[in-house]
C-alpha positions in Angstrom: 140.7 185.2 84.0 139.1 188.3 82.5 135.3 188.8 82.7 133.5 191.0 80.4 130.0 192.4 80.8 127.8 191.4 77.9 126.0 194.3 76.5 122.9 193.6 74.3 121.8 196.1 71.7 118.1 196.8 71.4 117.3 193.1 71.5 116.8 191.3 74.8 118.3 188.0 75.8 116.4 184.9 77.0 116.7 184.8 80.8 115.1 181.4 81.3 112.4 179.0 80.5 110.0 176.4 82.0 107.0 174.4 81.1 105.0 176.6 78.7 106.8 179.9 79.2 110.0 181.8 78.5 111.4 184.6 80.6 112.8 187.4 78.4 114.0 190.8 79.8 112.7 189.8 83.2 109.1 189.1 82.0 107.4 185.7 81.5 105.9 185.1 78.1 103.7 182.3 77.1 104.9 180.0 74.3 105.1 179.5 71.4 106.6 182.9 70.6 109.0 184.7 68.2 111.7 186.9 69.4 112.5 189.2 66.5 114.2 192.7 66.1 110.7 194.2 66.1 110.0 192.7 69.6 108.4 189.6 71.2 105.4 188.2 69.3 103.0 185.3 69.7 103.9 182.7 67.2 101.4 180.1 65.7 104.0 177.3 65.7 105.5 175.5 62.8 102.5 176.2 60.6 103.0 180.0 61.0 105.6 181.3 58.5 104.0 184.7 58.3 105.1 186.0 61.7 108.7 185.0 60.9 108.7 186.3 57.3 108.1 189.8 58.5 111.6 189.9 59.9 113.4 188.3 57.0 115.2 191.6 56.0 116.4 192.3 59.5 117.9 188.8 60.2 120.7 186.7 59.0 119.7 183.6 60.8 116.6 182.3 62.6 116.8 179.7 65.3 113.8 177.5 65.6 113.5 175.8 69.0 111.3 172.7 68.7 110.6 172.1 72.4 112.4 169.8 74.8 113.8 167.7 72.0 115.1 168.4 68.5 112.6 167.6 65.8 112.3 168.3 62.1 110.3 171.2 60.9 108.0 170.8 57.8 109.9 171.0 54.6 107.6 173.7 53.2 108.3 175.9 56.2 112.0 175.6 55.8 111.8 176.2 52.1 109.6 179.3 52.5 112.0 180.8 55.1 115.1 180.0 53.1 113.5 181.4 49.9 113.0 184.7 51.8 116.7 184.8 52.5 116.7 183.5 56.1 119.3 181.0 57.3 117.3 178.5 59.4 118.8 176.5 62.2 116.6 174.0 64.0 117.4 172.7 67.5 115.8 171.9 70.9 114.4 175.1 72.5 117.0 175.2 75.4 119.9 175.0 72.9 118.2 177.6 70.6 118.0 180.0 73.6 121.6 179.6 74.5 122.8 179.9 70.9 120.6 183.0 70.4 122.1 184.7 73.5 125.6 184.0 72.4 125.2 185.4 68.9 123.1 188.3 70.2 125.9 189.3 72.5 128.2 189.4 69.5 125.9 191.9 67.8 124.7 189.4 65.2 121.3 189.7 63.4 119.5 186.8 64.9 115.9 185.8 65.6 114.3 183.1 67.6 111.1 181.1 67.2 110.3 178.9 70.2 108.0 176.0 71.0 107.5 175.3 74.7 109.7 172.9 76.6 
């Protein structure tokens, strides 16, 4: 078996999570939050498209973590993000964190918006 060290570019991976927080780059951050190429930002939740739209040009796909369980996001939020050119994938927050880390390690242009678990 060959093991390769994962090297992340300027973005930081999600190290872990717990009730109401996410650990990113060794620091705990309250949730909800957005992890974008410009950094880690507070996010107003599924009613806040503005925080996410600011990164539309720098991302190919945005993962939205809906908490402990997968849930639908409002149709108008999805439409707004997709009209801005963002691919949107919705999943439970733990799965969103794992998927984000994998694609980030591949050098992909990904972002993450997370609701607490």
